[in-house]
C-alpha positions as CSV (number, residue, x, y, z in Angstrom):
1,X,114.1,86.0,97.2
2,X,111.1,87.0,94.7
3,X,107.6,87.4,96.9
4,X,105.5,86.9,93.7
5,X,105.0,83.5,93.0
6,X,102.9,83.3,89.5
7,X,100.0,85.6,88.9
8,X,96.3,84.0,89.5
9,X,94.7,83.4,85.9
10,X,91.2,82.8,86.8
11,X,88.0,84.2,85.3
12,X,87.2,86.4,88.3
13,X,90.5,87.6,88.4
14,X,90.1,88.3,84.0
15,X,87.0,90.4,84.7
16,X,88.6,92.5,87.7
17,X,91.2,92.9,85.5
18,X,89.5,94.2,82.6
19,X,86.9,96.4,84.4
20,X,88.4,97.5,87.4
21,X,92.0,97.7,86.8
22,X,92.9,94.8,89.5
23,X,95.2,92.4,88.9
24,X,95.9,88.9,91.0
25,X,98.6,87.2,92.0
26,X,100.2,84.2,94.4
27,X,102.5,85.8,96.6
28,X,105.2,84.3,99.2
29,X,103.8,83.9,102.8
30,X,106.2,86.1,104.4
31,X,105.8,89.1,101.8
32,X,104.5,92.6,102.9
33,X,102.4,94.9,100.8
34,X,105.4,97.0,101.1
35,X,107.7,94.3,99.1
36,X,104.7,93.4,96.8
37,X,104.5,97.3,95.7
38,X,108.0,97.6,95.0
39,X,108.3,94.0,93.2
40,X,105.6,95.0,90.8
41,X,107.4,98.5,90.0
42,X,110.4,96.9,88.4
43,X,109.2,93.9,87.4
44,X,105.9,95.2,85.5
45,X,107.4,98.8,85.5
46,X,103.3,100.2,86.9
47,X,102.6,101.9,89.7
48,X,99.9,100.4,91.9
49,X,97.9,102.9,94.2
50,X,97.3,100.1,96.4
51,X,97.8,96.4,97.5
52,X,95.4,94.2,99.3
53,X,96.4,90.7,101.3
54,X,94.0,87.7,101.2
55,X,95.2,84.0,103.3
56,X,93.4,81.2,101.7
57,X,93.2,78.3,104.5
58,X,94.0,74.7,103.5
59,X,91.3,72.5,102.1
60,X,90.4,69.0,102.6
61,X,90.2,67.5,99.0
62,X,89.2,64.2,97.4
63,X,91.6,62.9,93.9
64,X,90.4,59.4,93.1
65,X,89.4,58.2,96.0
66,X,92.1,59.3,97.8
67,X,92.6,61.9,100.1
68,X,94.4,64.9,100.4
69,X,95.2,68.6,101.3
70,X,95.8,71.4,98.9
71,X,97.8,73.6,100.6
72,X,97.2,77.3,101.8
73,X,97.9,80.2,99.7
74,X,98.6,83.8,100.3
75,X,97.4,86.3,96.6
76,X,97.3,89.6,96.8
77,X,95.4,92.3,95.1
78,X,97.3,95.0,92.6
79,X,95.6,98.1,92.1
80,X,97.3,99.9,89.2
81,X,96.8,103.9,88.6
82,X,94.6,104.6,85.5
83,X,96.1,104.0,82.5
84,X,98.7,101.7,83.5
85,X,98.1,97.5,82.8
86,X,100.0,94.7,82.8
87,X,100.3,92.1,79.8
88,X,100.2,88.8,81.5
89,X,99.4,86.5,78.1
């Protein structure tokens, strides 16, 4: 089972990847820092120095007048070794 679901492409994530060499990914709920680091190594062939995890709660939303809930997600901030880059395009 893969722990990395998809990269999070946002304006803030783009700025962080250019300036601080930090990449953001959506990950599975049961993933840990170790499993994320191992999968980043195998998928992108770079060495992460640090992995931080953020659990974002579910949010109430209104879509075309209807109430709904946007699911909670877990995201990982992956710090890379200086000189390493990930091409997400």
